[in-house]
C-alpha positions as CSV (number, residue, x, y, z in Angstrom):
1,M,-23.3,96.1,22.5
2,N,-20.7,96.3,19.9
3,L,-20.6,93.0,17.8
4,K,-17.9,94.4,14.9
5,P,-14.8,92.9,16.3
6,Q,-16.1,89.8,17.8
7,T,-17.3,89.2,13.7
8,S,-13.7,90.4,12.5
9,R,-11.9,87.9,14.6
10,I,-14.2,85.2,13.6
11,A,-13.6,85.5,10.1
12,R,-9.5,86.3,10.9
13,D,-10.3,82.6,12.7
14,E,-11.4,80.8,9.3
15,R,-9.5,82.8,6.7
16,G,-7.1,79.6,6.0
17,Q,-10.2,76.7,6.1
18,A,-10.6,76.6,2.4
19,M,-7.1,76.0,2.1
20,V,-7.0,73.2,3.9
21,E,-10.4,71.8,2.7
22,F,-8.8,71.8,-1.0
23,A,-5.6,70.6,0.6
24,F,-7.4,67.4,1.9
25,V,-9.2,66.7,-1.1
26,A,-7.0,67.7,-4.4
27,P,-5.2,64.6,-4.3
28,L,-8.2,62.5,-4.3
29,I,-9.8,64.7,-7.2
30,L,-6.6,63.8,-8.6
31,V,-6.4,60.0,-8.5
32,L,-9.8,59.9,-9.3
33,V,-9.3,61.5,-12.8
34,L,-5.8,59.8,-13.7
35,A,-7.9,57.0,-13.1
36,V,-10.5,57.3,-15.6
37,I,-7.5,58.6,-17.9
38,Q,-6.4,55.3,-17.3
39,F,-9.6,53.5,-18.2
40,G,-10.0,55.2,-21.2
41,I,-7.2,54.4,-22.5
42,A,-7.6,50.3,-22.1
43,F,-11.3,51.5,-23.6
44,N,-10.1,52.7,-26.2
45,N,-7.6,50.1,-27.3
46,Y,-10.1,47.3,-27.1
47,E,-12.2,49.3,-29.8
48,T,-9.3,49.4,-31.6
49,L,-8.8,45.9,-31.3
50,T,-12.7,44.9,-32.1
51,D,-12.7,46.9,-35.4
52,A,-9.0,45.5,-36.2
53,A,-10.5,41.9,-35.6
54,R,-13.6,43.0,-37.7
55,A,-11.7,44.5,-40.6
56,G,-9.4,41.2,-40.8
57,A,-12.6,38.6,-40.3
58,R,-13.5,40.9,-43.8
59,K,-10.7,40.5,-45.4
60,A,-10.7,36.8,-44.9
61,A,-13.9,36.1,-45.8
62,V,-13.5,37.7,-49.5
63,S,-9.8,36.3,-50.0
64,R,-11.1,32.5,-50.1
65,Y,-9.7,32.4,-53.8
66,L,-5.8,32.9,-52.4
67,G,-6.0,29.8,-50.5
68,S,-5.6,29.0,-46.6
69,G,-2.2,30.2,-46.2
70,S,-2.4,32.9,-48.3
71,A,-5.8,34.0,-46.5
72,T,-4.4,34.1,-43.1
73,Q,-1.7,35.9,-43.8
74,A,-4.0,38.4,-45.8
75,C,-6.2,38.2,-42.2
76,T,-3.4,39.2,-40.1
77,D,-2.0,41.9,-42.4
78,A,-5.2,43.4,-42.4
79,V,-5.5,43.4,-38.7
80,K,-1.8,44.7,-38.0
81,A,-3.1,47.5,-40.3
82,S,-6.6,48.0,-38.9
83,A,-4.4,48.4,-35.3
84,S,-1.3,50.6,-35.9
85,D,-1.7,52.5,-33.0
86,L,-1.0,49.3,-30.8
87,D,2.2,47.9,-29.9
88,Q,2.4,45.2,-32.8
89,S,5.3,43.1,-30.8
90,T,2.6,42.5,-28.1
91,L,-0.6,41.6,-30.6
92,Q,-1.5,38.3,-30.5
93,I,-4.0,37.5,-33.4
94,S,-5.4,34.0,-34.7
95,C,-7.1,33.5,-38.0
96,T,-8.5,30.0,-38.6
97,S,-11.4,29.0,-41.1
98,S,-11.3,25.9,-43.2
99,W,-11.7,28.3,-46.4
100,A,-14.4,26.4,-48.2
101,P,-17.5,28.6,-49.2
102,T,-19.9,29.3,-46.6
103,A,-17.5,28.3,-43.8
104,D,-17.1,30.6,-41.0
105,V,-13.9,32.3,-40.6
106,N,-13.0,33.6,-37.0
107,V,-10.8,36.2,-35.9
108,T,-9.1,36.6,-32.4
109,A,-6.9,39.1,-31.2
110,T,-5.6,40.1,-27.9
111,Y,-3.5,43.1,-26.2
112,P,-2.1,43.6,-22.7
113,Y,-3.1,46.4,-20.5
114,D,-2.6,47.7,-17.2
115,I,-4.1,50.5,-15.5
116,N,-1.9,52.0,-13.2
117,I,-2.8,55.1,-11.3
118,L,0.8,57.3,-10.3
119,G,3.0,53.8,-11.6
120,I,1.3,51.4,-9.2
121,V,-0.6,48.6,-11.0
122,V,-3.5,48.7,-9.9
123,K,-5.2,46.1,-13.1
124,S,-3.6,44.4,-15.6
125,G,-4.6,41.5,-18.0
126,R,-5.2,40.9,-21.7
127,L,-8.1,42.2,-23.9
128,S,-9.5,39.9,-25.9
129,T,-12.2,40.1,-28.8
130,T,-13.5,37.6,-31.3
131,T,-15.3,38.6,-34.5
132,T,-16.9,35.5,-37.0
133,E,-17.3,35.8,-40.9
134,R,-19.0,34.0,-43.3
135,V,-16.5,33.0,-46.3
136,E,-17.9,34.5,-49.5
């Protein structure tokens, strides 16, 4: 009994199987990788926003002798300087306090985000963070 011709016929019939399987799986892997990248960008923007709000609150906490208007401007400027890699035109900042000793300074920063995959927006909204610091 000669099995050799039958074995080579089976191998010849399955030659393109791996290519077809890859063609089915490759788009799914591509979409998954793009989604992870987009989520990473949104998370990086949130971390930058949180750090910027913290820097602004710290600046406002030590600037009480400047007066409320100047301390608010110093807070806003510190947030913008810390978030220099974000689009400044869409960054919204709010610095509020009574500026009295031991009062709290509240800094709220918001920034828009959208997660789009292959040009389709999957999720969008606003990232928001609030930091409170005591006036020194």
